[in-house]
N, C-alpha and C positions, 0 to 999 in steps of 0.2 A: 660608524661612518658619519662625517660631519655634513652639515647642510650643503656646503659648497661642493663636497665630494659627491653627494647624492645628485645635485643639479648637473654636475659634469657628467656623471654616469648616465643620467636620463637623456641629456643632450646627445651623448655618444650613441645611445641606443636609437634615438630618433633619427639621427643622421644615418645610422646603418640601415634603417628601414627605408628611408627615402632616397639614399644615395645622392645624386645630383638633381633629383627631381624638384622642380619649383612647385611649391604648394600654393593653392589659391584660397582666397576667403570666400565665404558664402555671399557677402555683400547683400545686394537687394534681391538676389535670386531666391525664389521659394518654390518648393515642390507643389505641383498642381495635381498630380495623380500618383497613387501607389502603383507598383509594377503590374499587378494582376488586373488593374482597372483599365489598362491600355488594351483595347480590343477593336474589332472591326467598326464599331459604332463611332470611333474617334478618327477614322481615316480622313486625312486632310486637315486635321486640327493640330495646333501646336501644344505640346505637353512638356512639362519639366519633371523628370524622375530623378530620384536620388537613392543611393545605396552602395553596395559593395560589388566590386568586379568579380563575378563568379568564374568567368572564363574569358580568355582573350585569344582571338584567332586572326592572324595576319594573312590575308590573301593577296598581298601586293597592293593592288589599287584600292582594295577595301579592307577595313579592319572591323571585325564583329566582336562586340563585347556583350556578354550576358550580364545584365545588371540585376542584382538580387536585393530585395528588401524583405521585410517581414511577410509581405503578402505573397511573394512569388518571384518570378523571373521574367524580364522582358529583354528582347534583343535590341541593342542600339548599334547603329552603323555609321562608320566614319569613311568618307570618300576622299581620296587623295586630291581630287580636282576641286574640292570645296575651297572657296576663296577665304573662308574664315580661319583656315589653318588648324582645324580641329584634328586632322589626320596626324599631324606631327605630335600633338599632345597625346593622342590616343596611343602612339607608339611607346610612350613612357608608362602606360598603365600596366600594372602587374596584378596578379591574383590578390584579392582582398583589399586593394586600394579603395578608398572611399571617394566616390565621384558623384558629380551632378551633371546631367545631360539635358539640354533643351533642344527640341527639334520637332519635325513634322511626322505624324504617324502615316505610314504607307503600308499597302498590302505587300506581303511577300510574293515572290514568284510561286506559282502552284507547286512546282517541284521542290520548293524549299519549305513548305508548310510543315510545322512540327505539331502533329496531332496530340502529342503527350502534354503540351502546355496550353493553358487557357489563353495565353497570348500568342500562340503559335502561328496565327494567320497574319500577324502584323509585325512591324519593326519600326523603330524610331530613327529617321534620318537626321543625324545630329548637326546642328548649326552652332552650338556652343557647348563646350565641355569644361568642367573645372575639376581639378584633382584636389580634393579637400584634405586628404591625408594619405600618407603612404603606409605600408605595412610590411613587416617581415613575412617571409613565405610561411604559409600555414603548415603545422606539423603533420597534417593529414588532409585528405580531400574533404571539402565541405559537402558531403553527400550522405544520404540516408544509410547506404551500405558501405561505410568506410572501411570495415574489416579491421579496425584498430583495437588493440587491447584496452579494456576499460580503464585500467590504471593510467594509461597514457592519456585517454580522453578526459579523465578527471583532473589530471595535472594541467591540461590545456582546456579547461571547461569553457572559456570564452569562445574558442573555436568550435567546441563541441555543441554549444548552444546555438550556434549559427546554422547547424544542420537543419534542413526542413522538418525532419521528424520532431525535433524539439520545439521548433516554432509552432508546429501544429498542436503538440501535446500541451504546451503551456497556455496556448490560446484555449484549448479544450478545458483546461483547469479553470481559467478565467470564466468561461461560460458556466461551468458547474457552480462556482461561487455566486454568479449573478442569478442563476435559476433558484438556488437555495434562498437567496435574499428576497427575490420577488415573491416566491411562494409563501414563505413564512410571514412576510410583511402583509400579504393579502389575507392571511389567516389570523391577524391580530397580534403577532409576536413583536416585541420590542427588542431591538439590537442593543445590548448593554455590555460594556467591557468590564471584566473582572481583573484583579491584580495579577501581575506576573511575579512580583516579589511577595511570597505567601508563607504560610506555616507548613512545616512538614507534617504529612498525614499518611497513614498506612493505606496505600492503594494498589499494592501488588508488585511494585518495582522500587528500585532505589531512587531517592530524590537527588537532583542536582542541587547542591548547597551553595549559597552565596554569603560570604562573611560580611558582617556589618562593621563599618569603620567606627560608627558612633557607639556601638554596644559591644565592647570587647568580649570575644569568646562566644558571641551569639550569631546565629545564622538565619537567613531567609532560606526558603526552598522555592525553586521554580516549580510551577504547578504541573502535576501529572495530568490533571484535568481541572476544570472549574467546578467540580462536583459540589463541594460544600458551599461555595459562594452562590451558586445558582439556587441551592436550597434556601439559603438565607434571603435571596431575592423573592422566592415564593412566599416565605413567611412575612416579608416586608410588603406584600400586597401587589406585586407587579403581574402576577397571574400567568403571563406568557412571555418568556424570555428566549432569545437566541443570541449566539455569538460565533463568529469565525475565530476560533481560539487556538493559539499556539500552546502546545503541551510538550513536556520534557520528561523523559524517563531514562534513567541510567541503567540500561539493561543490555544484554547481549544482542547483537544485531544479526539480521538475516535478510533474505531477499525482500520481505514485505514489512520491514521494521527499520526505523531510524531513531536516533537519540532525540530528535525534535521532530514534531509532526503537527499537522493541522486537523482539527475536527470541527465540524459544524455541530455545536452544542445547543440543546434546547431543553426547556422545562415548562410544564403546564400545571396549573392548580385546578382543584375540584374535578379530577378525572379518575377513571379507572383504566384498566389495561386496554379495553376495547377502544376507548377514545384515543389513547396514545397510538395504538397500532393503526388506527384509521388515518391519523396525521402522517405517520411514517410511510404508509403505503402511498398516499397521495404525493408526498415529497419525493419518494424514490421514483415513482412513475414520471412525474413532471420534470425532475432534474435530468433523468436519462433521455427523455424525449426532447426537451428544449436544448440541452447541451450537446447531445450526440445523435439525435434522431433515432434513438433506440426505443422501441415500443415494448413494454412489458405487459404481459397478460394479467388481468385482475379477475377475482381477488387472488392475493398471494396465498399459496397453500401453507398450512401450518402443520407443525410436527412437534411432538414433545421431545424433550431432551432424552428421555428414556428410550423412546422409539428410535431416534437418530443414532444413539450409541449402539443399540441392539442390532439394527439393520446395516449400519454403515461404519460403525466404530469411531465416529467423529461427530462433533456437534455442529459442524458446518458442511454437511454433505452436498456434493454435486449429484443431484438425483437424475441427471441426464444419463449417467453411466449405469447401465443395466446389469450390474453385479451387486449381490448382497451377501452379507456375512450370515453364518449359521451358528447358533449357540449349541455347544456340546458339553458344557460343564457338568450337568447332571448325569450325563452318560458315563463320564470318567470318574465320578466321585467314588465309585466302588470298583473301579477297573483293576485288573491285574497288570495293565500296562503302566509300569512304574514311572516313566517320564511324565506322562499326562496326570497320573494320580498324584504324584508329588506336588505338581503345580496347584491342584485343587486343594490338597491338604494344607498347603501353605497360604491358603486364602485367595489363590489366583483363579483364573478361568481358562477354559479351552474353547476356542472358536475356530471356524474354518471359512475359507473363501472358495466356493465351488465355481469353476469356469467350465462351461460345457462347450463342446466342439473346439477343443483347445489343441488340436493336432499340430498346429504350427509352432507350439512351444516344445522345443526339443529337450532332451535330457541335459544338453549343454546349457540351454537357457535356464533350466531349473537350478543347475549348479551355480550359474552366475547370480540368480536371484538370492540363493542362500548366502553367497559371499557378500552381496549388497546389504541384506538385512542384518547380517552380523557386523559388518564394518561400519555402515552408515546409520543404521537404526538401533544398534545395540541389542539385537535379538540373540538368544542363545543358539538358535539354529532354525532350520526350516524343515518341517515334516510334510510329506506329500503322498498322495495316492493317484495313480493314473489308471483309468478304466480303458482297457484295450478294446479293439473292435470286436473281439470274440467274447467280451464281457468279463475277462479275468482282471484281477487287481494286481497292479505292479507297484511295489513300494518296499523300501527297507523296513517299514513298520507293520506291514500286513501280518506277519507271523506273530505279532504281539496282540492282535485283536481277536476277540472271541467272535463266534458266528453272530451272536446277538448284537454286539457292537457294530459289526459290519452291516447288519440289517438296518439298524437305527441310522447309521451314517448315510446309507443309501437312500433311506426314506426321507430324511430331513434335507438332504442336499439334492434330491431328485437325480442322483447319479445315473449315468447311462454311458454306453460306449462312446469314447471320445472325451469324457470328462476328466478334468484335472482338479483335485481338491488339495488346497494348501492349508496347513494347520499351524496354529500357534498355541502354546500352553505356557502361561506366565502370569504376572500380575495384570490386573484389569487395564491399567493405562498402557502398559507395554504391548499387550496383545492387540488392543484396539488400534494403537498407533501404527504398528507394523502392517496389520491387515488393511487398515484404511489407506495407507500409502500404496500398497500393492494393488488394491482395488482401483485406485485412480490411474496408476501407471499402466497396469495391464489392460484395464478397460479402455484407456485411450489408445494404447498400442494395437489392440485387437479390434478397435472400432465398435466396441459394445456400448454405443450411445443411441439415444432415441431421436437424434437429429435436431433437437431444439437448439437455437442459438443462445437463448437466455433462460435462466432457471432461478427465478426469485423464490425465496422460501423464508418463513418466519419460524424460529425455534422458540418454544415456550416451556414453562414448567421445569426450569432448572432446579437442582437442589439448592437450598439456601447455604448449607455448610458442606465442607469436605474435610477429610482427615488430614491433619498436619503431619509432618515428619515425626513429631513426638507422640503421635497417637491421639491427640486431642482434636477438638473441632475448631476449624477456622472458617472464614468466609470463602465462598467459591469465587465471587466476583468483587465485592467490596462490602464493608460492614454496614452500609446504610440501606441495603435492599430490604423492602418490606416482604414479609411472608404472605402467602395466599391466606385470605381470611379464614378459609375452612381448615387451615393447618395451624392457626394460632395456638390452639390448646396443646399441640405437640411440642411447643417450646418448653413446656414443663415436663411432659411425660416421655417424649422420644424425639429430641431435637434433630437427630440425624435424619429423620424422615421428613422434615419440614421442606416444603417446596417454596420457591421464591416467585415473586412477580416479575422476574427477570425475563427479557426477551432479546433475541438477536435477529437482525435482518441479514440474510445470506444471499449472495448472487454468484451463481456458477461456482459454488464451493468456496467462496471467499466471504469472510465475515465483514460486512460493510460497517457495522457498528452494533452497539448494544445499549440497553437501557433497562429501566425498571420503575415500579412505584417505589417511593421512599417511605421510611418510617416517619410518619408525622406525629406519632405518639411517643413521648419521651420514655414512658414505662417500657414499651416494646423495644425501643432502641437500647435502653439500659440493659434489658434482659439479654439481648443478643450479644452485647459486649461482655456481659457476665459469663455467658456460655463459652465465649472465646477465651476466657481466662483473665479478663481485665479486672483488677481490683478497683474499688470505688475511687480511690485517690488517683489512679491511672486514668480512669474515665474522665475525671474532672480536669486533669492536667492536659490530656490530648484533645478531648472533645467537649470541654465545659461550655465553650461559646455556642456550640451547636445544641447541646442538651438544654441550655438556658433559653435559646431561641425557640426550640420546640415547645417549651412551656409558656411562650408568649402568645400562643394561639396559632399553631401551624395548620394550614389547610391540607387536605389530602392532595398529594402532588406526585408527579412522575415525569420522566423525560427520557432523553436518548442522546447519543453522540455518534454522528457519522464520521468515519475516518475518510477524510478527503482523498488522501493518497491512494487508498485501496479502491475507492470508487473510480478515480481517474485511471488507475491501472486497468481495471476491468473494461472501461469504455475505450481506452487506448489500445487494448490488446497486448499488454506487456505483463510479464511476471516479475519484473525487477522494479522496486520502488524508486531506485535512483534514476529511472527513466522518466519519472513524473515530478521530480524535485529539481529546481533550478541549480542549487548548490548543495549537493548531498554530502554525507559522510561515507567513508568506506566501511567495510564490515569490521574494521578495527577502530572505528569512531574518529577517523582523521579526515580533515578537509585538505586535500592535496593541492588545491589551488591557493588557498590562504595560508597553507602550512600551519594548521592548528590541530590540536592544542599545542601551546608553547609554554616554556618556563617563564616565571615572573622574575623581574629584577629584585634584588634584596631590598631595595628601598620600597618597592610596592608591598612586599611581604611584611616589612617592618610596620608600614602604615596600617596594615590590617591585623597586626599582632599575630602573625602566622609564622611558623617555621616548618620547612620541609625536611623530613627525616630522610637521610640518605638510605637508599635501598641496598640491603646487604647482597653481596655477590653470591650466586648459587653455584 
C-alpha cells in the first residue's frame, strides 16, 4: 500500500468513526480533576473532567453521560434549557467518544444516589463540552464481566484494556514495582541495567536469537535472565544490585508463562543463605502490604524439597489444603500385585492420596477423574479403594491385595469408613504430578482448607543435580548454583546426593521466584561443569569469561529473582498471566493485536545474510 493510499484509508476510517460530528480542539481547556476525585466536598465548585463516554442516556430534557477515565466514572448532566447549547452537542456523543466537560458539581437527588460509585452522590452540571475525538462502536461492553471470548479480547486489546479490571490490575503492577524499588533502595541496593543483546547460555529453555548484521553468521541471544551479568557485577565490587529486568524464553506457553516476562532481579555479596532469605522475606512482606494491603504472617515457614515432594508431590505446595500424599513404594516392592510391583521394579514409585469423609464423590466422579488424569495428565490409569460405612473395601484392585498389604495401607492412610484412597504407580515425576494435581483440585472442591487467605512458604535444600534423559547428571535449576558446604565432598564421591543452596519463595502454591548462593570458587564451578559432561574446551568456549572472572577475586554471593507477573497474579486474584500483562501473547506465541510474528521481506533477510527454508508439506 502506498503512503497516499494509507492516508486515504486512515481518513476514511476516521470519517466513519465520527460521521458528521464536528471535533473540537483542547485549546486552553485543561483537566482540573480526575473522575473519582469529584465528590461531595466539591459541591458548588467548578471542575473540568476529561475521558471517554462510558454510557449515554437521553431523558428528553436531560442527557446523562457517564464519563470514564483511569480513576473511575463520574456522571455529567446536560440540560436542554442551558443557554450554552451543550445539550445539542451532547446529543452527538456516542459510546467511547473522547470528551471534555466543564461545569459545577451538584448533589444528586437522594433517590438517584448510586452507592456503588465513589462519585455516586454527585454529578457535574455541564456548562461547556468538547468532543475531542469520535470512535467506532466498541466490539464489546467496556465492563469487568464482558463475557467475551479471550481471542476476541486479545484482537481488540485497546478496548479490553479500558475495562476497569485491567485499569486496576496494571495500576497494582505499578505499585508492585514501586514497592520493590523503595524497599531495595532503602537496603542499599543499586539499580543497574544489564544488556538485552547477550550471549547464549544454558539456562533451561531455548534462547531467542538475534542475527548480527555486522558479524555474518553470528547471533546475539536475548537474556533468559541477567544471571551471569549480575554475578560479574558482584565480582566487580558493587555488592548489592537489583534490576527490573525483561527476560525472554522460547518455551511452550501455559496459563502462568509468557515468552517475555519481567523479574525483579537482585544479588548480594558476602552473604550466606540466611541473609538472603531475610531480605526476601522483608521484600515479600513489604511489597504485598504496600502494593495490595495484604499482610503476610512472619516468619515464613520453611520446608525441604524432600519433605515437600514426599507430603505434597510438588515443590511449591499450597499447605492450606489439608490433604497429604502417602508413600507406599516399599510395601509393593515385593508385592504379588503385578501392576504396582512392575512400576517399582522399573525404578518408579507407588503413592496414594487418602481423602476421608469423601461420600460426596460418587463412582461417576471417580470415573471422570480417571478419564481426566489419562487424557490431561498422561497417567496410565487411576486405582482407588473406597471404605464403605460398614468398613468393607470396595475396589477393582482389592482382590489383588494381601491381608498384610491391606493392613499397612489402612495404618498409613488412617483409613476409616467414608474414606476414598486414590493410587498412582509409575515414575517419580509422573506419580507426583498426577497426585499433586488431584490433591489441589479435590481439596478445593471439597473445601479441605484451613481457612487462611495467604500461605507464604520457603522451600530449601533442593538437589543440585537431576538425571538427564540420557541417564547422566545435569543441573536441576542452573549450572551456577553452589552446593551446601557440608556436601562439597560429595562432588567427588556421590554427586547425585549433593544438595544445593537453592531456595524458592512460594505463595498460595505459586512459585514467586527462586535463587541460590553462587559458585564463587572457580574450582567448584569447573567440577560441576565436568560432572555434567563438559569437556575443558567446551567450558572455556561457553563459560570462559565467567571462569576467568571468578579467578579475579570473587566474593561469596547469592541472589534471587521475583517473577513480577506471578506475584501480581496472586495479588489480583487471577490464574491467567495474560490478565496482568498489557500486551500478552497467546498460548501459540502470537500477538493478535499487532499481528506478530510476521515474515520478513527478502531484502531484510538478505541484509542479515539469512535464508528461510521452505517447510515441507506433511
